[in-house]
TILO-956448 format. One line per 2 residues: number of its first residue (from 0); for each residue x, y, z of C-alpha. Coordinates in pm, whole numbers. Layout:
NUM> X:Y:Z  ...
REM end
This chain:
0> -2768:-932:1765  -3027:-1202:1721
2> -3240:-1275:1441  -3589:-1235:1460
4> -3788:-1380:1171  -4038:-1101:985
6> -4379:-1293:1112  -4262:-1307:1479
8> -4205:-885:1539  -4474:-860:1803
10> -4170:-1101:2017  -3962:-777:1926
12> -4051:-526:2226  -3832:-231:2055
14> -4062:-250:1732  -4384:-179:1987
16> -4255:56:2184  -4130:285:1824
18> -4479:226:1699  -4595:366:1965
20> -4387:649:1955  -4471:681:1580
22> -4855:731:1680  -4816:921:1960
24> -4578:1210:1842  -4445:1134:1475
26> -4768:1109:1299  -4912:1399:1148
28> -4629:1611:1325  -4421:1952:1146
30> -4120:2063:1325  -3925:2384:1210
32> -3630:2261:1322  -3427:1946:1404
34> -3374:2075:1742  -3785:2128:1765
36> -3795:1750:1658  -3542:1666:1915
38> -3654:1840:2190  -4038:1704:2141
40> -3921:1314:2119  -3719:1338:2406
42> -4006:1495:2616  -4218:1241:2510
44> -3942:999:2624  -3928:1132:2967
46> -4312:1152:3031  -4378:809:2889
48> -4087:715:3124  -4259:887:3439
50> -4586:737:3388  -4697:467:3124
52> -4351:243:3139  -4415:-53:3332
54> -4205:-349:3378  -4345:-634:3140
56> -4447:-984:3260  -4471:-1181:3019
58> -4749:-1428:3003  -4635:-1682:2767
60> -4635:-2090:2894  -4503:-2327:2589
62> -4711:-2630:2538
REM end
């Protein structure tokens, strides 16, 4: 485990991805069962992996 300061959350890639999932799937969603919610999230992850995911090309260079 590595501590990431709160002011540098942009460095934590999983936080960025969870933000994307929150906006695309969770915001305003209504599910009638836990299974329905899980199925929708799994479907989103599969679709995201096939259509939007790509390797991250880090472009930062230190001074």
